[in-house]
ZAMARGU-4260 file (C-alpha; in steps of 0.2 Angstrom, whole numbers, plus 5000, padded with zeros to 4 digits):
<rodrens>
0) 5250/5608/6023 | 5266/5611/6033 | 5265/5601/6049 | 5255/5587/6041 | 5239/5589/6051
5) 5231/5602/6040 | 5225/5620/6040 | 5215/5629/6053 | 5200/5640/6050 | 5192/5653/6062
10) 5173/5655/6062 | 5166/5670/6072 | 5148/5669/6077 | 5138/5685/6081 | 5126/5696/6072
15) 5134/5711/6082 | 5151/5707/6073 | 5142/5709/6056 | 5134/5725/6061 | 5150/5732/6066
20) 5145/5735/6084 | 5160/5725/6091 | 5177/5724/6084 | 5182/5707/6080 | 5198/5705/6091
25) 5195/5687/6093 | 5200/5683/6075 | 5215/5693/6076 | 5221/5685/6093 | 5218/5667/6086
30) 5227/5671/6070 | 5242/5677/6079 | 5241/5661/6091 | 5240/5649/6076 | 5255/5657/6068
35) 5265/5656/6084 | 5261/5637/6084 | 5266/5635/6066 | 5248/5630/6061 | 5243/5635/6043
40) 5228/5647/6043 | 5220/5652/6027 | 5202/5657/6030 | 5191/5667/6043 | 5172/5668/6042
45) 5160/5679/6052 | 5142/5673/6052 | 5127/5679/6061 | 5117/5671/6075 | 5107/5659/6063
50) 5108/5640/6063 | 5106/5638/6045 | 5120/5650/6041 | 5131/5643/6054 | 5129/5626/6046
55) 5133/5632/6029 | 5149/5641/6035 | 5153/5624/6044 | 5150/5614/6028 | 5162/5625/6018
60) 5175/5624/6032 | 5175/5605/6033 | 5179/5604/6014 | 5195/5615/6016 | 5201/5614/6034
65) 5205/5601/6047 | 5205/5612/6063 | 5190/5623/6065 | 5189/5636/6079 | 5172/5644/6083
70) 5170/5659/6094 | 5154/5666/6100 | 5136/5659/6103 | 5139/5648/6118 | 5129/5657/6131
75) 5112/5655/6139 | 5102/5666/6128 | 5090/5661/6114 | 5102/5668/6101 | 5117/5657/6107
80) 5115/5644/6094 | 5133/5638/6090 | 5133/5621/6100 | 5116/5616/6094 | 5120/5620/6076
85) 5136/5610/6076 | 5128/5595/6084 | 5114/5595/6072 | 5126/5597/6057 | 5135/5581/6062
90) 5118/5572/6068 | 5125/5570/6086 | 5114/5570/6101 | 5117/5583/6115 | 5122/5576/6131
95) 5121/5586/6148 | 5137/5586/6158 | 5134/5585/6176 | 5150/5593/6181 | 5146/5608/6171
100) 5129/5609/6179 | 5137/5609/6196 | 5150/5622/6190 | 5136/5634/6184 | 5127/5632/6201
105) 5143/5637/6210 | 5147/5652/6199 | 5130/5659/6201 | 5130/5656/6220 | 5146/5665/6221
110) 5138/5681/6215 | 5122/5678/6225 | 5111/5675/6210 | 5100/5660/6206 | 5103/5652/6189
115) 5088/5652/6176 | 5083/5636/6167 | 5091/5643/6152 | 5108/5644/6160 | 5110/5625/6160
120) 5109/5624/6141 | 5127/5628/6142 | 5130/5611/6150 | 5124/5602/6134 | 5138/5596/6122
125) 5138/5584/6107 | 5141/5566/6112 | 5159/5561/6110 | 5166/5579/6113 | 5179/5583/6126
130) 5176/5597/6139 | 5185/5614/6136 | 5184/5621/6153 | 5180/5640/6156 | 5188/5646/6172
135) 5182/5663/6170 | 5164/5661/6164 | 5149/5649/6164 | 5150/5644/6146 | 5162/5630/6143
140) 5168/5625/6126 | 5172/5608/6118 | 5186/5599/6109 | 5178/5587/6097 | 5185/5576/6083
145) 5169/5576/6074 | 5176/5565/6060 | 5192/5557/6058 | 5205/5570/6055 | 5193/5584/6058
150) 5194/5594/6075 | 5182/5607/6081 | 5185/5619/6096 | 5172/5631/6102 | 5175/5646/6113
155) 5164/5660/6120 | 5164/5677/6112 | 5170/5686/6128 | 5189/5689/6124 | 5195/5686/6142
160) 5186/5669/6143 | 5191/5664/6126 | 5210/5668/6128 | 5210/5659/6145 | 5203/5643/6137
165) 5214/5644/6123 | 5230/5646/6132 | 5226/5634/6147 | 5218/5620/6138 | 5219/5621/6119
170) 5237/5625/6116 | 5243/5611/6127 | 5231/5599/6118 | 5237/5604/6101 | 5255/5603/6106
175) 5252/5586/6113 | 5244/5579/6098 | 5257/5585/6086 | 5248/5600/6078 | 5262/5612/6083
180) 5278/5608/6073 | 5288/5623/6070 | 5283/5641/6072 | 5281/5658/6064 | 5288/5674/6070
185) 5285/5691/6063 | 5293/5708/6066 | 5284/5724/6059 | 5296/5738/6054 | 5288/5756/6055
190) 5293/5771/6044 | 5287/5789/6044 | 5288/5802/6030 | 5289/5791/6015 | 5275/5784/6005
195) 5270/5766/6004 | 5273/5765/5985 | 5290/5774/5987 | 5296/5762/6000 | 5289/5747/5991
200) 5300/5752/5976 | 5315/5753/5986 | 5313/5736/5994 | 5305/5727/5979 | 5318/5713/5978
205) 5314/5708/5996 | 5296/5704/5991 | 5303/5689/5981 | 5310/5681/5997 | 5301/5665/6003
210) 5308/5663/6021 | 5307/5676/6028 | 5294/5684/6018 | 5292/5703/6017 | 5275/5712/6015
215) 5271/5731/6015 | 5255/5739/6022 | 5251/5757/6028 | 5241/5763/6043 | 5239/5778/6055
220) 5251/5790/6045 | 5265/5777/6044 | 5271/5763/6032 | 5275/5746/6038 | 5285/5731/6032
225) 5281/5715/6040 | 5295/5702/6040 | 5289/5684/6044 | 5299/5668/6045 | 5295/5650/6049
230) 5307/5638/6058 | 5307/5624/6070 | 5309/5636/6085 | 5305/5654/6088 | 5324/5658/6091
235) 5328/5651/6074 | 5314/5661/6066 | 5320/5677/6074 | 5338/5673/6068 | 5331/5672/6050
240) 5322/5689/6053 | 5336/5699/6061 | 5348/5701/6046 | 5334/5705/6034 | 5326/5718/6046
245) 5343/5726/6048 | 5345/5728/6029 | 5327/5735/6027 | 5330/5748/6041 | 5346/5753/6032
250) 5336/5756/6016 | 5323/5766/6025 | 5336/5777/6033 | 5329/5791/6044 | 5312/5786/6039
255) 5313/5770/6050 | 5309/5774/6068 | 5304/5758/6077 | 5297/5740/6076 | 5281/5731/6083
260) 5273/5740/6098 | 5284/5755/6096 | 5276/5771/6091 | 5283/5788/6087 | 5277/5794/6105
265) 5286/5779/6114 | 5302/5782/6103 | 5302/5800/6107 | 5300/5796/6126 | 5314/5784/6126
270) 5326/5797/6117 | 5321/5811/6130 | 5324/5799/6145 | 5340/5794/6138 | 5346/5812/6137
275) 5338/5817/6153 | 5328/5830/6145 | 5310/5836/6145 | 5296/5842/6134 | 5281/5854/6133
280) 5269/5857/6119 | 5259/5872/6113 | 5244/5866/6102 | 5232/5876/6091 | 5224/5866/6077
285) 5228/5849/6085 | 5218/5854/6101 | 5227/5843/6113 | 5230/5828/6101 | 5249/5829/6103
290) 5248/5829/6122 | 5236/5814/6121 | 5248/5804/6111 | 5262/5808/6123 | 5252/5804/6139
295) 5246/5788/6131 | 5263/5781/6135 | 5265/5775/6153 | 5278/5784/6163 | 5278/5799/6151
300) 5277/5811/6166 | 5296/5808/6168 | 5299/5819/6153 | 5283/5827/6147 | 5278/5841/6158
305) 5262/5848/6150 | 5255/5859/6137 | 5244/5873/6132 | 5230/5872/6120 | 5231/5890/6113
310) 5216/5890/6101 | 5213/5909/6103 | 5225/5922/6098 | 5224/5929/6116 | 5230/5913/6123
315) 5245/5914/6111 | 5249/5931/6116 | 5246/5931/6135 | 5252/5913/6139 | 5265/5910/6126
320) 5272/5927/6122 | 5268/5927/6104 | 5269/5945/6097 | 5253/5954/6093 | 5262/5962/6078
325) 5267/5945/6071 | 5249/5939/6073 | 5242/5954/6064 | 5254/5954/6050 | 5257/5936/6047
330) 5242/5928/6054 | 5241/5914/6067 | 5245/5901/6054 | 5263/5906/6050 | 5281/5900/6053
335) 5285/5914/6065 | 5270/5910/6076 | 5274/5891/6077 | 5292/5896/6082 | 5286/5908/6095
340) 5273/5896/6102 | 5287/5883/6104 | 5299/5895/6112 | 5285/5902/6123 | 5279/5885/6130
345) 5297/5880/6133 | 5300/5895/6143 | 5284/5895/6153 | 5286/5877/6158 | 5304/5877/6159
350) 5308/5862/6149 | 5322/5857/6138 | 5311/5856/6122 | 5296/5865/6116 | 5284/5861/6101
355) 5272/5873/6093 | 5258/5868/6081 | 5247/5880/6071 | 5237/5876/6056 | 5221/5875/6046
360) 5212/5859/6050 | 5196/5863/6040 | 5184/5860/6033 | 5182/5879/6032 | 5195/5893/6035
365) 5206/5890/6020 | 5211/5902/6006 | 5222/5901/5991 | 5237/5907/6001 | 5234/5897/6016
370) 5224/5881/6011 | 5215/5868/6022 | 5229/5856/6027 | 5242/5869/6030 | 5251/5867/6046
375) 5267/5874/6054 | 5277/5865/6067 | 5290/5874/6077 | 5303/5865/6088 | 5313/5874/6101
380) 5328/5866/6108 | 5339/5867/6124 | 5352/5877/6116 | 5340/5891/6112 | 5338/5887/6094
385) 5321/5886/6085 | 5315/5880/6068 | 5298/5879/6060 | 5293/5867/6046 | 5279/5870/6034
390) 5268/5855/6031 | 5254/5853/6018 | 5242/5838/6022 | 5230/5842/6008 | 5211/5842/6008
395) 5209/5828/6020 | 5196/5826/6034 | 5198/5837/6049 | 5203/5823/6060 | 5215/5816/6048
400) 5224/5833/6047 | 5225/5834/6066 | 5232/5817/6068 | 5245/5819/6054 | 5250/5835/6062
405) 5253/5827/6079 | 5263/5813/6071 | 5273/5824/6061 | 5278/5835/6076 | 5283/5819/6085
410) 5294/5814/6070 | 5302/5831/6069 | 5307/5830/6087 | 5313/5812/6085 | 5325/5817/6071
415) 5331/5832/6082 | 5334/5821/6097 | 5343/5807/6087
</rodrens>
């Protein structure tokens, strides 16, 4: 089991999770935190607000895991059943904690509200459990060695409360008791313009490694390789990752653009800042999607000056200077129009670089000559040069085509700036 204590399991309680009303970010957070502590973690379960199903999930977890982390179901409402279900499973009486009762009174008083009788059920915990204090909310959790070698921890479902309780109390408790011996570190390398299977073939020998491990996955128009190492310290784990990551970056060549939290938009921003240059965009089929990705980056006003959503041909002509004859003879979705859009927005906003995007996002409007998914992207540079690239994104959903076009535009600019 690695550290000798055993593996962890996460059980997330909440019918809203099963219905898809809420994204289960708590499981992801705890998974990352367990990895950072070097605690093996093999299973996650989501269960609705039902005591029988909670207990069945707990029974399975007890057979295969030694540290069980619950999130959700600790509040004052009738469907908050986690604590009662756990206590009943282990046949343990619930004991009221006077200090929690007082804490609930104070927190309600601080907002000028009187607590209801049901609020105080949050002060009930199984006999023998330790308090896991909640400094942000009214529902505390518990740390309980319910059986020899079996530890349970409970947290509210509210992410802010859960994260505070984890970092302030749970992590020190686990470290003090020897659960954390060694650590995992990961780095996610990101590639654009290459298929997952193609990249996987190129780096196949790396998949046989044991420490660090390399695993591929795709998402949001890019391919990723996750490199994960285990060592006694984080610095040692990173030292194991560094040489392998550099080799993988070299294999990826120009397709590699960044790692971890970096995006094409942040990388483009860094390059523009480094060169002291600016950017403007003219968008047709993407409808502002490229501008949104650029402005999602804090501080982007230093290099991104603005854009024009030139959906109608009149806007292309009057604001961007696209020639009427070109629009008539070649159509709005053409190489020349993309080039003139890029040149026009660069000139209008007086920036170093201009991007023009025009295409057919569908689902209608395509033809044999110009099918749905056809997009032209023009890049105009500070030296007056301009170039357009033809992209065929295929018969995908409208939103996917628009997203892919915006990402491809960023990538083309990245390559031009590199």
